[in-house]
C-alpha positions as CSV (number, residue, x, y, z in Angstrom):
1,M,0.0,0.0,0.0
2,S,1.3,3.4,-1.0
3,D,1.7,6.2,1.6
4,C,1.2,8.9,-1.1
5,L,-1.2,11.7,-0.3
6,F,-3.6,10.8,-3.1
7,C,-3.6,7.0,-2.3
8,R,-4.6,8.0,1.2
9,I,-7.4,10.0,-0.1
10,V,-8.5,7.1,-2.3
11,R,-8.6,4.9,0.7
12,G,-10.6,7.4,2.7
13,E,-7.9,8.1,5.2
14,I,-7.9,11.8,4.3
15,P,-11.2,13.5,3.5
16,C,-11.9,15.3,0.3
17,R,-14.7,17.1,-1.4
18,K,-15.7,14.5,-4.0
19,V,-16.8,15.4,-7.5
20,Y,-17.0,11.9,-8.8
21,E,-16.0,8.3,-8.0
22,D,-16.1,4.9,-9.7
23,D,-14.1,1.7,-9.5
24,D,-11.2,3.3,-11.4
25,M,-11.3,7.0,-10.8
26,L,-11.7,9.6,-8.1
27,A,-12.3,13.4,-8.7
28,F,-12.1,15.9,-6.0
29,H,-11.8,19.7,-5.5
30,D,-8.3,21.1,-5.1
31,I,-7.7,22.5,-1.6
32,N,-5.8,25.4,-3.1
33,P,-7.9,26.3,-6.2
34,V,-6.4,28.7,-8.8
35,A,-9.8,29.4,-10.3
36,P,-13.5,29.3,-9.3
37,V,-13.6,25.6,-10.5
38,H,-10.5,23.5,-9.8
39,F,-10.7,19.8,-9.3
40,M,-8.4,16.9,-9.9
41,L,-9.1,13.6,-11.6
42,I,-6.9,10.7,-10.4
43,P,-6.7,7.0,-11.1
44,K,-7.2,4.9,-8.0
45,L,-4.2,2.8,-9.3
46,H,-1.0,4.5,-8.1
47,L,1.1,5.7,-11.0
48,D,3.8,8.2,-10.0
49,S,3.3,10.3,-13.1
50,L,2.4,10.2,-16.8
51,S,6.0,9.4,-17.6
52,V,5.7,5.9,-16.0
53,A,2.4,5.0,-17.8
54,G,2.7,2.4,-20.5
55,S,0.6,0.8,-23.2
56,G,-1.1,-1.3,-20.5
57,H,-2.6,1.9,-19.1
58,A,-4.1,3.1,-22.4
59,A,-7.7,2.3,-21.4
60,L,-7.3,4.0,-18.0
61,L,-5.8,7.1,-19.6
62,G,-8.4,7.2,-22.3
63,K,-11.2,6.9,-19.6
64,M,-9.6,9.8,-17.7
65,L,-9.5,12.1,-20.8
66,L,-13.0,11.2,-21.8
67,L,-14.4,11.7,-18.3
68,A,-12.7,15.2,-17.8
69,P,-15.1,17.1,-20.1
70,V,-18.2,15.4,-18.7
71,L,-17.2,16.3,-15.1
72,A,-16.2,19.9,-16.2
73,K,-19.7,20.4,-17.7
74,E,-21.3,19.0,-14.5
75,Q,-19.3,21.6,-12.5
76,G,-20.7,24.4,-14.7
77,L,-17.8,24.8,-17.1
78,N,-19.9,25.2,-20.3
79,N,-17.6,27.7,-22.0
80,G,-14.5,25.6,-21.8
81,F,-11.8,24.6,-19.3
82,R,-8.1,23.9,-19.0
83,T,-6.6,20.5,-18.3
84,V,-3.1,20.3,-16.8
85,I,-1.0,17.3,-16.2
86,N,2.3,18.2,-14.4
87,T,4.8,15.5,-15.0
88,G,7.9,15.2,-12.8
89,K,9.7,17.8,-10.8
90,G,10.8,19.7,-13.9
91,G,7.1,19.8,-15.0
92,G,5.9,21.2,-11.7
93,Q,4.5,18.0,-10.2
94,E,4.1,18.3,-6.4
95,V,2.2,15.1,-5.6
96,F,3.7,12.1,-7.3
97,H,0.5,10.3,-8.2
98,L,-0.8,10.9,-11.7
99,H,-3.5,13.5,-11.8
100,I,-5.3,15.8,-14.2
101,H,-6.2,19.3,-13.0
102,I,-9.5,20.6,-14.5
103,I,-9.6,24.3,-14.1
104,G,-12.1,26.9,-15.3
105,G,-14.5,29.7,-14.6
106,G,-13.6,33.4,-14.3
107,N,-10.8,34.8,-16.4
108,I,-8.2,32.1,-17.0
109,P,-5.0,33.7,-18.3
110,P,-3.1,32.1,-21.2
111,M,-0.7,29.3,-20.3
112,V,2.2,30.9,-22.2
113,R,2.8,34.6,-22.2
114,R,3.4,35.9,-25.7
115,E,5.1,39.3,-26.2
């Protein structure tokens, strides 16, 4: 059993504000949101990051990507949303359990500043 933060949330050891749950996935609100709507979608299976996912995880990854827009709409994001997967320390990942941030509402700035 993993002692990672998100694995502990999956097991119910740490409470969360659930958005969605099924046998494979859990979605919950971020505790430090960067926008009016900010939740994370995680697999219940522990994967450190996207970089360790292999071809055997294709169905799981596909399910995550297809579920993200459904949940975003359920959370009121009808005009669009941002999905972010931080991968590894160099990619800004802080919790080493694969997760997709779904972010929207309000005025979301561009990801890359163009001058």
